[in-house]
C-alpha positions in Angstrom: 187.1 24.3 133.6 187.2 21.6 131.0 183.8 20.7 131.9 182.8 24.3 131.4 184.5 24.4 128.0 182.8 21.1 127.1 179.5 22.6 128.1 180.3 25.7 126.3 181.3 23.7 123.2 178.1 21.7 123.4 176.0 24.9 123.7 177.8 26.4 120.7 177.2 23.1 118.8 173.5 23.3 119.6 173.4 27.0 118.8 175.0 26.3 115.4 172.5 23.5 114.8 169.6 25.7 115.7 170.9 28.4 113.5 171.4 25.9 110.6 167.8 24.5 111.1 166.4 28.1 111.4 168.1 28.9 108.1 166.7 25.7 106.5 163.2 26.5 107.8 163.5 30.1 106.6 164.6 28.9 103.1 161.7 26.4 103.0 159.3 29.1 104.1 160.5 31.4 101.4 160.3 28.7 98.8 156.8 27.7 99.9 155.8 31.4 99.9 157.2 31.8 96.3 155.4 28.6 95.2 152.1 29.8 96.6 152.5 33.3 95.1 153.4 31.7 91.7 150.3 29.5 92.0 148.1 32.5 92.8 149.6 34.4 89.8 149.0 31.4 87.5 145.4 31.2 88.7 144.9 34.9 88.0 146.3 34.5 84.5 144.0 31.4 83.9 141.0 33.3 85.2 141.8 36.3 82.9 142.2 34.0 79.9 138.9 32.3 80.7 137.2 35.7 81.1 138.6 36.8 77.7 137.5 33.6 76.1 134.0 34.0 77.5 133.8 37.6 76.3 135.0 36.5 72.8 132.3 33.8 72.8 129.6 36.3 73.9 130.8 38.8 71.3 130.7 36.1 68.6 127.2 35.0 69.5 126.0 38.6 69.7 127.5 39.4 66.3 125.9 36.3 64.7 122.6 37.0 66.3 122.7 40.4 64.6 123.3 38.7 61.3 120.5 36.3 61.8 118.1 39.2 62.5 118.8 40.8 59.1 116.8 38.9 56.5 117.5 41.5 53.8 121.2 40.6 53.8 120.2 36.9 53.2 117.8 38.0 50.5 120.3 40.1 48.8 122.8 37.2 48.7 120.1 35.0 47.2 119.5 37.6 44.5 123.2 37.6 43.8 123.2 33.8 43.6 120.3 33.8 41.2 122.1 36.5 39.0 125.3 34.4 39.1 123.3 31.3 38.0 121.7 33.2 35.2 125.1 34.6 34.1 126.5 31.0 34.0 123.6 29.9 31.9 122.0 27.9 34.6 118.6 29.4 33.9 116.6 26.7 35.7 118.5 27.3 38.9 118.0 31.0 38.6 114.3 30.5 38.0 114.0 28.4 41.1 115.8 31.0 43.2 113.8 33.9 41.8 110.5 32.0 42.4 111.5 31.5 46.0 112.4 35.2 46.3 109.1 36.1 44.8 107.4 34.5 47.8 109.6 36.6 50.2 107.9 39.9 51.2 111.2 41.5 52.0 112.3 41.6 48.4 111.7 44.1 45.7 108.8 42.2 44.0 108.9 44.2 40.8 112.6 43.7 40.3 112.3 40.0 41.0 109.4 39.6 38.5 111.3 41.4 35.8 114.3 39.1 36.3 112.0 36.1 36.4 110.4 37.2 33.1 113.9 37.6 31.6 114.7 34.0 32.6 111.4 32.7 31.1 112.2 34.6 27.9 115.6 32.9 27.6 113.9 29.5 28.1 111.1 30.4 25.7 108.4 29.9 28.4 105.9 32.5 27.2 103.0 30.8 29.1 104.9 31.3 32.3 105.4 34.9 31.5 101.7 35.3 30.9 100.8 33.5 34.2 103.2 35.8 36.1 101.8 38.9 34.5 98.2 37.7 35.2 99.0 37.0 38.8 100.5 40.5 39.3 97.8 42.2 37.2 100.3 44.6 35.7 103.9 44.6 34.3 106.0 47.1 36.2 108.1 47.9 33.1 105.1 48.3 30.8 103.2 50.2 33.4 106.0 52.7 33.9 106.4 53.1 30.2 102.7 53.5 29.5 102.2 56.1 32.3 105.2 58.0 30.9 103.6 57.9 27.4 100.3 59.1 28.9 102.1 62.0 30.6 103.9 63.0 27.4 100.6 62.7 25.4 98.8 64.9 27.9 101.6 67.5 27.8 101.5 67.5 24.0 97.7 67.9 24.0 98.0 70.9 26.3 100.6 72.6 24.1 
């Protein structure tokens, strides 16, 4: 019987050891599973952030392409720079900008010519004014005034 008890004690020892190792293996499996799940979740977060960054970059490029395709906005800002230069008394800078704008077909040519004439007058460059007027073959301000005077004269004659 002692032998039976010894065998029984040995079996119980082995069973306890098996149970212990089973628990250790189960804990290691759970820990490994949690690590793998955490890694998968981190990868999803990283992928999402990369996708958001890519979308932000694409949006930025798209927005800037729209700005580059709008030459009038650039022209308007050049007109503002020229007006600011003129207001500061930097007439030479204003003249250079207005001359550049005069070559741009997207600008209001009559308005630019009038501003350029104003700059030339401030600098006392009457010859430049004459050249500008000769090149355009008519002065928008004088033309509008003379056509208004002709209209008034014609109305007075009819009365």
